[in-house]
PASEBA-1860 file (N, C-alpha, C; in nm, 3 decimals):
! residues 177
1> XXXXXXXX> -0.444/-1.459/-0.719/-0.484/-1.318/-0.705/-0.344/-1.259/-0.737 ~ -0.341/-1.129/-0.785/-0.250/-1.033/-0.794/-0.290/-0.940/-0.676 ~ -0.183/-0.918/-0.594/-0.189/-0.838/-0.446/-0.115/-0.716/-0.477 ~ -0.162/-0.583/-0.481/-0.091/-0.481/-0.481/-0.075/-0.440/-0.334 ~ 0.011/-0.380/-0.291/0.048/-0.329/-0.140/0.105/-0.197/-0.152 ~ 0.027/-0.091/-0.101/0.080/0.049/-0.105/0.087/0.097/0.046 ~ 0.185/0.175/0.077/0.178/0.246/0.199/0.149/0.361/0.193 ~ 0.084/0.411/0.267/0.021/0.543/0.275/0.153/0.650/0.247
9> XXXXXXXX> 0.103/0.762/0.182/0.192/0.883/0.160/0.258/0.939/0.277 ~ 0.334/1.025/0.280/0.400/1.095/0.388/0.273/1.190/0.481 ~ 0.278/1.181/0.592/0.162/1.235/0.672/0.238/1.361/0.767 ~ 0.153/1.445/0.810/0.194/1.555/0.892/0.299/1.497/1.017 ~ 0.327/1.590/1.093/0.421/1.561/1.183/0.400/1.438/1.286 ~ 0.440/1.364/1.348/0.413/1.255/1.440/0.353/1.354/1.571 ~ 0.245/1.267/1.611/0.193/1.341/1.734/0.235/1.293/1.874 ~ 0.283/1.338/1.964/0.325/1.293/2.077/0.208/1.229/2.178
17> XXXXXXXX> 0.089/1.279/2.129/-0.037/1.194/2.210/-0.051/1.086/2.107 ~ -0.062/0.959/2.158/-0.081/0.836/2.054/-0.217/0.843/1.987 ~ -0.311/0.922/2.055/-0.465/0.913/2.004/-0.470/1.014/1.887 ~ -0.382/1.105/1.870/-0.367/1.207/1.764/-0.282/1.128/1.660 ~ -0.216/1.061/1.691/-0.127/0.970/1.555/-0.252/0.919/1.472 ~ -0.354/0.877/1.522/-0.452/0.774/1.412/-0.543/0.905/1.346 ~ -0.514/1.021/1.374/-0.593/1.127/1.265/-0.489/1.210/1.210 ~ -0.389/1.188/1.162/-0.290/1.254/1.080/-0.323/1.234/0.961
25> XXXXXXXX> -0.327/1.341/0.871/-0.378/1.334/0.733/-0.218/1.340/0.634 ~ -0.242/1.334/0.518/-0.130/1.338/0.419/-0.074/1.483/0.412 ~ 0.053/1.496/0.416/0.115/1.624/0.407/0.083/1.678/0.267 ~ 0.148/1.784/0.232/0.134/1.827/0.089/0.245/1.725/0.020 ~ 0.351/1.707/0.047/0.468/1.612/-0.016/0.405/1.487/-0.007 ~ 0.330/1.432/0.084/0.283/1.306/0.079/0.163/1.289/-0.023 ~ 0.096/1.397/-0.059/-0.031/1.376/-0.138/0.056/1.385/-0.269 ~ 0.163/1.471/-0.305/0.224/1.463/-0.422/0.286/1.338/-0.455
33> XXXXXXXX> 0.333/1.284/-0.333/0.403/1.136/-0.380/0.307/1.032/-0.418 ~ 0.167/1.032/-0.356/0.058/0.946/-0.396/0.017/0.980/-0.522 ~ -0.010/1.107/-0.569/-0.050/1.160/-0.714/0.051/1.097/-0.795 ~ 0.176/1.113/-0.770/0.271/1.026/-0.869/0.247/0.900/-0.902 ~ 0.241/0.811/-0.765/0.218/0.680/-0.785/0.090/0.648/-0.854 ~ -0.009/0.721/-0.831/-0.147/0.697/-0.900/-0.113/0.728/-1.060 ~ -0.065/0.821/-1.100/-0.044/0.828/-1.226/0.037/0.701/-1.306 ~ 0.165/0.680/-1.238/0.210/0.570/-1.260/0.122/0.439/-1.283
41> XXXXXXXX> 0.068/0.425/-1.169/-0.051/0.312/-1.209/-0.132/0.309/-1.317 ~ -0.196/0.462/-1.324/-0.299/0.450/-1.441/-0.230/0.441/-1.589 ~ -0.088/0.495/-1.590/-0.009/0.490/-1.719/0.048/0.320/-1.731 ~ 0.020/0.263/-1.633/0.061/0.081/-1.650/-0.084/0.011/-1.678 ~ -0.194/0.090/-1.688/-0.311/0.032/-1.712/-0.366/-0.059/-1.614 ~ -0.310/-0.054/-1.482/-0.365/-0.123/-1.363/-0.501/-0.112/-1.317 ~ -0.577/-0.203/-1.316/-0.712/-0.189/-1.255/-0.748/-0.291/-1.148 ~ -0.823/-0.246/-1.045/-0.843/-0.324/-0.948/-0.990/-0.353/-0.914
49> XXXXXXXX> -0.997/-0.467/-0.875/-1.153/-0.558/-0.853/-1.203/-0.481/-0.720 ~ -1.082/-0.490/-0.613/-1.113/-0.427/-0.475/-0.989/-0.350/-0.423 ~ -1.026/-0.220/-0.392/-0.927/-0.154/-0.290/-0.967/-0.162/-0.172 ~ -0.888/-0.182/-0.057/-0.913/-0.216/0.085/-0.793/-0.099/0.151 ~ -0.846/-0.013/0.237/-0.759/0.071/0.312/-0.785/0.062/0.474 ~ -0.660/0.093/0.529/-0.688/0.138/0.670/-0.782/0.248/0.673 ~ -0.877/0.246/0.779/-0.965/0.365/0.826/-0.887/0.492/0.861 ~ -0.748/0.498/0.878/-0.684/0.622/0.924/-0.677/0.712/0.815
57> XXXXXXXX> -0.691/0.853/0.841/-0.708/0.944/0.721/-0.589/0.963/0.609 ~ -0.484/0.934/0.654/-0.363/0.930/0.572/-0.379/0.810/0.453 ~ -0.430/0.699/0.515/-0.469/0.569/0.449/-0.574/0.598/0.328 ~ -0.691/0.663/0.421/-0.794/0.660/0.326/-0.786/0.782/0.214 ~ -0.673/0.886/0.248/-0.667/0.977/0.147/-0.595/0.924/0.020 ~ -0.502/0.841/0.063/-0.420/0.780/-0.033/-0.492/0.674/-0.136 ~ -0.594/0.600/-0.063/-0.677/0.530/-0.140/-0.785/0.589/-0.247 ~ -0.845/0.715/-0.196/-0.899/0.797/-0.288/-0.835/0.849/-0.405
65> XXXXXXXX> -0.719/0.900/-0.384/-0.637/0.946/-0.480/-0.593/0.830/-0.591 ~ -0.560/0.713/-0.553/-0.534/0.600/-0.632/-0.663/0.572/-0.718 ~ -0.780/0.579/-0.644/-0.899/0.535/-0.705/-0.942/0.607/-0.819 ~ -0.940/0.744/-0.782/-0.967/0.855/-0.883/-0.864/0.828/-1.015 ~ -0.726/0.828/-0.979/-0.654/0.787/-1.106/-0.680/0.640/-1.196 ~ -0.719/0.549/-1.133/-0.736/0.425/-1.223/-0.878/0.404/-1.225 ~ -0.949/0.497/-1.220/-1.103/0.506/-1.248/-1.169/0.397/-1.180 ~ -1.152/0.375/-1.068/-1.215/0.247/-0.989/-1.340/0.312/-0.933
73> XXXXXXXX> -1.450/0.231/-0.965/-1.567/0.302/-0.952/-1.662/0.228/-0.828 ~ -1.601/0.133/-0.773/-1.665/0.062/-0.646/-1.650/0.133/-0.526 ~ -1.685/0.073/-0.414/-1.652/0.131/-0.299/-1.538/0.091/-0.225 ~ -1.463/0.196/-0.186/-1.311/0.167/-0.109/-1.365/0.104/0.021 ~ -1.306/-0.016/0.067/-1.326/-0.085/0.174/-1.252/-0.036/0.292 ~ -1.314/-0.010/0.427/-1.212/0.014/0.526/-1.203/-0.108/0.599 ~ -1.065/-0.147/0.629/-1.043/-0.255/0.691/-0.953/-0.213/0.829 ~ -1.036/-0.251/0.944/-0.957/-0.244/1.061/-0.836/-0.323/1.072
81> XXXXXXXX> -0.820/-0.417/1.005/-0.708/-0.522/0.970/-0.596/-0.469/0.923 ~ -0.595/-0.347/0.858/-0.492/-0.275/0.797/-0.455/-0.146/0.895 ~ -0.512/-0.144/0.995/-0.470/-0.037/1.113/-0.335/-0.068/1.163 ~ -0.253/0.036/1.210/-0.130/-0.004/1.277/-0.164/-0.091/1.406 ~ -0.061/-0.191/1.415/-0.068/-0.274/1.529/-0.164/-0.392/1.540 ~ -0.237/-0.389/1.427/-0.365/-0.510/1.443/-0.281/-0.642/1.431 ~ -0.184/-0.641/1.360/-0.114/-0.777/1.330/-0.126/-0.824/1.188 ~ -0.008/-0.905/1.127/-0.020/-0.952/0.980/-0.118/-1.070/0.983
89> XXXXXXXX> -0.141/-1.166/1.097/-0.213/-1.276/1.052/-0.367/-1.242/1.077 ~ -0.412/-1.124/1.145/-0.516/-1.088/1.127/-0.557/-1.017/0.979 ~ -0.475/-0.972/0.944/-0.463/-0.912/0.798/-0.477/-1.009/0.706 ~ -0.388/-1.116/0.713/-0.401/-1.224/0.601/-0.530/-1.296/0.641 ~ -0.593/-1.329/0.722/-0.707/-1.390/0.753/-0.809/-1.310/0.695 ~ -0.820/-1.179/0.708/-0.931/-1.118/0.627/-0.902/-1.120/0.485 ~ -0.777/-1.109/0.458/-0.761/-1.112/0.298/-0.794/-1.267/0.248 ~ -0.827/-1.336/0.288/-0.844/-1.500/0.259/-0.999/-1.473/0.219
97> XXXXXXXX> -1.081/-1.416/0.263/-1.216/-1.375/0.219/-1.217/-1.338/0.079 ~ -1.131/-1.282/0.023/-1.123/-1.216/-0.118/-1.064/-1.332/-0.201 ~ -1.031/-1.442/-0.174/-0.905/-1.519/-0.245/-0.970/-1.536/-0.399 ~ -1.077/-1.523/-0.432/-1.113/-1.557/-0.561/-1.110/-1.424/-0.653 ~ -1.077/-1.321/-0.593/-1.069/-1.169/-0.653/-0.957/-1.178/-0.717 ~ -0.949/-1.121/-0.859/-0.816/-1.107/-0.916/-0.717/-1.033/-0.864 ~ -0.742/-0.865/-0.906/-0.659/-0.770/-0.858/-0.705/-0.707/-0.740 ~ -0.643/-0.702/-0.598/-0.660/-0.652/-0.490/-0.561/-0.540/-0.471
105> XXXXXXXX> -0.589/-0.435/-0.421/-0.502/-0.311/-0.371/-0.535/-0.295/-0.213 ~ -0.432/-0.325/-0.128/-0.408/-0.290/0.022/-0.360/-0.164/0.046 ~ -0.398/-0.055/0.113/-0.333/0.051/0.164/-0.310/0.059/0.301 ~ -0.205/0.033/0.340/-0.166/0.058/0.508/-0.058/0.110/0.580 ~ 0.003/0.041/0.654/0.105/0.116/0.734/0.218/-0.003/0.762 ~ 0.322/0.059/0.782/0.445/-0.008/0.859/0.463/-0.013/1.000 ~ 0.480/-0.134/1.053/0.581/-0.251/0.979/0.479/-0.339/0.917 ~ 0.361/-0.343/0.962/0.265/-0.464/0.940/0.272/-0.488/0.757
113> XXXXXXXX> 0.268/-0.390/0.691/0.270/-0.439/0.541/0.399/-0.526/0.500 ~ 0.509/-0.474/0.541/0.643/-0.533/0.507/0.643/-0.665/0.578 ~ 0.578/-0.697/0.676/0.585/-0.814/0.749/0.481/-0.898/0.697 ~ 0.372/-0.855/0.617/0.277/-0.938/0.546/0.371/-0.989/0.409 ~ 0.420/-0.883/0.330/0.497/-0.900/0.218/0.621/-1.015/0.267 ~ 0.668/-1.007/0.351/0.786/-1.121/0.407/0.714/-1.266/0.410 ~ 0.590/-1.245/0.508/0.552/-1.378/0.515/0.491/-1.454/0.394 ~ 0.413/-1.359/0.293/0.382/-1.430/0.178/0.479/-1.487/0.084
121> XXXXXXXX> 0.607/-1.426/0.080/0.706/-1.446/-0.010/0.809/-1.559/0.056 ~ 0.828/-1.553/0.188/0.927/-1.643/0.256/0.887/-1.730/0.352 ~ 0.757/-1.682/0.400/0.692/-1.792/0.517/0.737/-1.749/0.647 ~ 0.789/-1.633/0.662/0.822/-1.578/0.779/0.827/-1.429/0.762 ~ 0.837/-1.348/0.906/0.815/-1.209/0.895/0.940/-1.125/0.886 ~ 1.063/-1.200/0.871/1.203/-1.127/0.877/1.270/-1.140/0.743 ~ 1.230/-1.089/0.637/1.313/-1.084/0.496/1.372/-0.971/0.489 ~ 1.376/-0.858/0.561/1.435/-0.727/0.564/1.357/-0.644/0.449
129> XXXXXXXX> 1.231/-0.671/0.430/1.158/-0.578/0.331/1.152/-0.452/0.421 ~ 1.139/-0.351/0.348/1.071/-0.229/0.409/1.034/-0.146/0.293 ~ 0.893/-0.126/0.318/0.801/-0.041/0.210/0.829/0.087/0.263 ~ 0.874/0.181/0.150/0.877/0.322/0.186/0.745/0.398/0.202 ~ 0.741/0.500/0.228/0.614/0.592/0.222/0.593/0.586/0.074 ~ 0.449/0.549/0.050/0.414/0.576/-0.103/0.467/0.456/-0.175 ~ 0.546/0.378/-0.094/0.594/0.272/-0.176/0.494/0.143/-0.230 ~ 0.523/0.087/-0.333/0.428/0.012/-0.396/0.499/-0.136/-0.422
137> XXXXXXXX> 0.425/-0.256/-0.378/0.464/-0.407/-0.400/0.344/-0.468/-0.505 ~ 0.387/-0.549/-0.562/0.299/-0.637/-0.650/0.350/-0.782/-0.613 ~ 0.250/-0.865/-0.575/0.295/-0.993/-0.560/0.172/-1.077/-0.643 ~ 0.258/-1.176/-0.720/0.188/-1.254/-0.816/0.143/-1.398/-0.740 ~ 0.028/-1.436/-0.800/0.017/-1.594/-0.763/-0.012/-1.609/-0.601 ~ -0.103/-1.525/-0.564/-0.099/-1.527/-0.396/-0.196/-1.630/-0.385 ~ -0.174/-1.737/-0.302/-0.272/-1.846/-0.252/-0.281/-1.836/-0.098 ~ -0.385/-1.906/-0.064/-0.432/-1.926/0.075/-0.454/-2.075/0.112
145> XXXXXXXX> -0.403/-2.164/0.027/-0.429/-2.294/0.041/-0.370/-2.356/0.143 ~ -0.259/-2.429/0.169/-0.171/-2.479/0.264/-0.137/-2.381/0.377 ~ -0.062/-2.296/0.310/0.011/-2.195/0.376/-0.003/-2.041/0.286 ~ -0.028/-1.927/0.323/-0.032/-1.803/0.264/0.092/-1.799/0.203 ~ 0.087/-1.792/0.048/0.221/-1.766/-0.032/0.180/-1.670/-0.130 ~ 0.291/-1.617/-0.201/0.331/-1.550/-0.298/0.427/-1.500/-0.368 ~ 0.434/-1.466/-0.496/0.552/-1.430/-0.556/0.596/-1.292/-0.571 ~ 0.704/-1.252/-0.557/0.741/-1.101/-0.524/0.746/-1.088/-0.684
153> XXXXXXXX> 0.661/-0.984/-0.742/0.721/-0.931/-0.891/0.782/-0.811/-0.901 ~ 0.747/-0.697/-0.794/0.823/-0.576/-0.791/0.784/-0.537/-0.663 ~ 0.889/-0.430/-0.617/0.888/-0.371/-0.501/0.943/-0.224/-0.565 ~ 0.878/-0.112/-0.551/0.923/0.003/-0.609/0.899/0.129/-0.518 ~ 1.007/0.227/-0.522/0.966/0.335/-0.416/0.890/0.442/-0.524 ~ 0.838/0.559/-0.463/0.789/0.656/-0.519/0.862/0.695/-0.634 ~ 1.025/0.744/-0.600/1.109/0.796/-0.701/1.126/0.708/-0.829 ~ 1.126/0.573/-0.782/1.154/0.458/-0.899/1.022/0.482/-1.004
161> XXXXXXXX> 0.909/0.504/-0.944/0.793/0.521/-1.054/0.800/0.669/-1.107 ~ 0.850/0.761/-1.040/0.856/0.893/-1.100/0.956/0.891/-1.219 ~ 1.074/0.800/-1.197/1.184/0.801/-1.308/1.125/0.744/-1.410 ~ 1.054/0.638/-1.414/1.005/0.568/-1.514/0.894/0.647/-1.615 ~ 0.825/0.731/-1.543/0.719/0.822/-1.598/0.785/0.983/-1.645 ~ 0.914/0.976/-1.608/0.971/1.120/-1.623/0.887/1.232/-1.567 ~ 0.818/1.211/-1.462/0.738/1.311/-1.394/0.829/1.438/-1.329 ~ 0.817/1.532/-1.426/0.872/1.668/-1.387/0.834/1.718/-1.249
169> XXXXXXXX> 0.706/1.684/-1.203/0.652/1.753/-1.068/0.725/1.666/-0.952 ~ 0.790/1.556/-0.960/0.852/1.499/-0.860/0.966/1.581/-0.809 ~ 0.971/1.574/-0.695/1.104/1.655/-0.627/1.186/1.522/-0.609 ~ 1.318/1.563/-0.565/1.395/1.438/-0.537/1.391/1.441/-0.391 ~ 1.378/1.320/-0.329/1.372/1.288/-0.193/1.502/1.209/-0.149 ~ 1.578/1.265/-0.039/1.680/1.215/0.000/1.684/1.094/0.016 ~ 1.810/1.016/-0.020/1.814/0.872/-0.001/1.802/0.833/0.146 ~ 1.835/0.902/0.238/1.809/0.864/0.384/1.678/0.821/0.440
177> X> 1.601/0.834/0.354/1.447/0.803/0.401/1.442/0.654/0.376
END
């Protein structure tokens, strides 16, 4: 399996009320970031057999933008296992059902996505990986036989993808992010 992992783009302001946190949509800047990533994926000729997303609005919007750009014509799957706080092992367990699928894109949230990347490439959750907003990771040769494992192929920020495509619509994002 080739596993692509995409963090949702920037969302509106954090809500003080945790119940509202689950309803935030992409901000205009977040939409721009994700559109740049989607153009980059389309330019690379990447195609997905499955796109699964957290059901939160900002992740769902991210999935829809990418699906449109890469001409994905199947149903986008909503996975509760990709919601914040669900846990890496639950997500890996859910993903094992798709082990025969070639190209899978998961869209979700931090810190769960970085923990899953760490678990797959190193066997533990503490690799020091941090997936930026609208950051994208590709893992190759992902297996679930004895122990979940994969090979890190690349880990890119939205700015790195914009530089590759010379996308003039991308604004500079401060390094402090």
